[in-house]
N, C-alpha and C positions, 0 to 999 in steps of 0.2 A: 715128529714136529715138524720139519722143513717141509712134507707133503703137503699140510694143510697150509702153510704160509703162501704159496703161489696162490691159489683159490682166493686166499682173505685180501690178499691185495689186488688180483683181478676185482674181486666183491667189491673194496672199497673204491676202487679207480670208477666202475661204473655207474655206483652211487652218487659220486662225485658230478658226473657228468648228466645224469638224469636229473638230479638238484638244480644244477643250472640251466638245463634244456626248462624246467618248470617253471622257471622265473621270465623264461620270454614270452613277450606278449604276442600272440600270434596271428594279429592285425598288422604287426611291423615284418611282414616277409619281406626281404630284400627283393629286387628287381633288377634283372641285368639289363633291362630295357629305358633304366631312366638315363636322361641324357643321349636316348638313341633315336633316330628316326621311328615314326610307329610304322607296324607292319602295313603294309600294302592290301587292301579287299576290295573287293567291288560286287556287294551283297543288294540284293532287293531290298526295297523298303518296305516295311509292314501296311503302311497308310498307302504307298501306291505301288502294288506288286510289280507293273511293269517297267517301274524306274530302278537304278540301280545306285547307290552312293559309295562313295569311297573318300579315303583321307586327302586325296587330291583336290576332291571339290571344296575342302574346307580348310586349305591352304591359305595363308593370310588373315587367319584369325585363331585367338584364343579360345580354346572349347575343350569341353568336358566331354568323356564318353564313359557312361553309366552301362555296365554288363548285369542284366537282369532276364530273369523269366519268370513268366506267370505261376509256375508252380514251386516258387521260392518264397518261402516265410518270410526268409530275412529279407527279402526284397520289398516285401508287403511294409516291414517294420520302417524301412528308409523312405518309403513310396510318399507319405505326406512333407517330408524334410523339401525331396525334390520339386514336389509340387510348389512350395515356396520359395524355393530358391528361383524357379523358372518363372514365377509372378515377378520377380525383383527383376527380370531383364539384367543379370549383372553379367550372365555370361551363357554363351547355346550351353545347351544340355542335348548330347545326342544317347541313343540307345543302342546297344547289342543286345540282342535277343536271343540268348544261349539256349540251343538244342531244345527248344520250345517248339509247339505246334504253332504257328501262325494265327489262326483264328482263334485261340485260346489266349494268345497275347492280345490280338486286338479285342476281344471281349473284355479283358481283365481292365485293359485302356480306358474302352469307355464305360467301365464301372468305376474306376480308381481314379479315374482324371489322367491326362497325358501331359508329363513335363517336357518331355522330348520334342525336339524340333522334328525328328525324325528318328524312326527306330530303325535299324537292321536287322534281317532275319537271317542267323546263324545258326540254322538247322544241325548242322553237322558237327559244331563244335569247333571246326579249324581255325577260324579268326581266333575264337578266345585261345586256342591253345599257342596261335602266332603270338599273342602278345602276354603269355604266360599265366593265363588266369588259372588259378589253384581252386575257384568255385566262386559262386553267385552269392551276393552281389559284389563287383569290384568295381573302382573309380578310378579313371584316368584324367589328369590335366594334360594337354597337348597344346604346345605353342606356336604360333604363326607360322612357323620354318616346317612343323609337323613332328618336333621333337616331343618324345615325352618326359613331362619334369617331373610328373608325380605318379604313384599310384595307391590304393587304399585298400585293401582286403580286407571284405565284411562290410555290415551297413554303416553308410553314414550316419553321423550323428552331429548335434549343434556345434558342439565344441572343436570336432574335427573340421568341418565347415570355418568356422570363424578365426580358429588359431592356424589351421596348414593350408586348406584350400583357397579360399577367399584372398588372403595377403597373397597368395603365389600369384593368384589370377590377375588381381590389382596390379603386382609387380610386373607381369608379362605384358600385361595391358599399357601402363606405364611405357614398358621398353619400346613396344611396337610405337607409341606415338611420338618418341624422342628420334625414331629414323626418318 
């Protein structure tokens, strides 16, 4: 009887751990980068391949970086929301085109509309890795000092924009005007 007790206890313990992990929301992945300076990059722009863009060029502004790809179905799902947000001119949105062919990305933006001030081509995916990207789409809010303040994994929703992202952006922009 004792030889069955240990496997039974291990099985029960694993069952409890599995049940607890199933109740977690995968979009609420913790990020070690929150509160830390955004990793540096110097990447070519999709719209102007001869020009590069880096976070240093954006210092002094609150901005959103949306990691996307033309091959990503979830990115297509959130695209109309990004177009709407860009049309409101609340916060500049920059894109990080992740592991994509630049011409496919440009074609998709021509067809679907371009919500981005600029998109950088991260063909190797190294910049995404540096930001701790689990998969596309992901969205970051970065403050005027270049510090990551928020990360969302998965497609944006109107609820996430209204309850998390836009209030944070407004708060950060308000802090900016107090200085």
